[in-house]
N, C-alpha and C positions, 0 to 999 in steps of 0.2 A: 504494500500500500504506500508506494513512494509519493503518490499525488497528495496524500493527506498532509504532508509537511507544509504546504502552502495554503491550506484551507482551514477555516475555523472548524473545530471538532465538536460535534454534538454527542454528548454522552448521557445515558439514562441510568438512574439509580432506582431500582424497583424493589419493593417489598410488598407484602400483603396489606400493609397499612398506608403506603404512600408511593407516589411516582414523582421523581424529580428529574428535570431536564436542565442540563447546563451546557453552555457553549464556551469553549476555551479559545484563547488567542493562539494563532499558529507560531508567533514569535516568542511568547513568554510562558505559554501554558496557563496563564491566569484566566479566571472566569470573567467573561465579559457580559454574559446575560444568563439568567436563570429563572425558572418557573417551577412551581411545585404544587402538589395537591394539598399541602399543608397551609397554603395561603388563606387569608381571611375569607375570601369569597367562597371557598369550598368547605368551610367549617360546619355549616348546617347539614350538608350532605354527609360529612364524616360523623357528626353526632347522631344522625338518623340511623346510620349503619351500626354505630356503637351500641345504641339502645334497643336495637331490634332483637326480637326473640323468634326463632332461634338465632343466635348470634352469627353474623356473617364472618367468614374468614378473610374476605377481600373487602377493603374499605374504599377502593377506587375501581372504576370500570372504563370501558372504551369511551364513554361520553365525557368523563372527567379527563381522560388522557387527551381527548380532542381539545377541550377547553384549556388545558395546560399548554398544548401546542400553540393555540391562538395567542395566549399571553406571551409565550416565548417569542413567537414571530413578531408580535408588536414591539417587544423590547429590542429585538435584533434590528428591525427596520429603523427604530429611533436612533440607533448608533451607526447606521449605515451598512450593516452586514446583509448581503443579498444572497449568500450561498454558504451552506455548511456541509460538512462531510461526516458520515457516520463510520464507526469502526465495524465493518461488515462481519469480521470474525466474532466479535463480542456479541453482536445482535443475533447471529446464527446459533450461538451457543445457548441462547435462552430457550426455555421450554416453549413449545408451540402455543400454548394458551396465552403466554405473555406476549409472544409475537403478534397474535391476533388482537390483543387488547391495546398494543402500542401503535398499530398501523394507523388508527385515526389521528394520533399525535403527528406523525409524519405527514399525513394528508392535510391536516389543518395548517401546518407550517408552510407547506407548498401552496395551498390555496391563498394564503396571506401574502404570497409573493417572494418567499425565501426558498431557493432551490435546495433540495436535500439529496446530495450525492450518495448513492449506494442504497437508498431505501427501496429502490425498485428491485433489488436482488434478494430481499429477505422474505418474499412471499406476501407483500402487502398489496392492498387494492384488488383482492380477489385472485391473485396469481397463485399457482400451486407450489407447495413446498415439497421438494423431492427428497426422500431419505433413502440412501443406498443401503441395501441389506447385506452386501458382501462383507 
């Protein structure tokens, strides 16, 4: 992935409780923009999941991921970033159910006008994910 050295890198931190998207600068690896499901606007959704019975194991879903992507894209456009690169190897190593839940995040970033290099290769947007059985 030699082309990633001159692109801003979009990385995701996922757990059953939250999703965090952060973009780092290619020159210094410092975070230039970030969005998370732990932000104030998502608090009511989180509390609803927390107080539900039976208790849910996942506190975020594809809809929340999409909104996190929108917030991230807005912040990226504010600072003039028009393209980001994902770590394809890292994204492919995620379980399939996480890949399906994060695809709306990449889609919403793209719809907002920020190119996401590599997202088309992880089975997002209805593409098939091939698993080799050999």
